[in-house]
C-alpha positions, 0 to 999 in steps of 0.5 A: 059716872053712870049706874047699871042695875043687873038682873039674873036668878040666883039657885038662893038668895039666902047664900046668895045674899050671905057673900055682899061684901064679896060681890062688892070688891069684885064687881069693884075690881071690874070699876064698880063703885056703891055696888047695892043688891037688890032683893024681891019682896016675892021671895022669888029667885030673881034679884037685882044688883045696882052699881056706879061704874066707870065704864060700861062697856068693859063691865058689860063685857067682864059680865057677858064673857066674863074670865074666870075668877070673874067666873067663880065667884059667879058659880059660887054665889049661884048665880043663874045665866043670862045676867040682863044690865041696864043702863042709866042714860 
């Protein structure tokens, strides 16, 4: 199962971290497991989410053009586009 890393800015890192379990559940609904959040030690608003995924194309499509329920979660978490997706090779 390949791993992915998604990086993006957030409005507020502290608020974003409060939604850790909800984010893991949302990514799980898209086929992701072992979801891990990462923040920079420099205090910036750039964050990363790593996960293992069954279907990289489906997850990439869902994040690139999110369905309403995923878009609502992203907005609530303070996600700022664009999202940059890296795939394990």
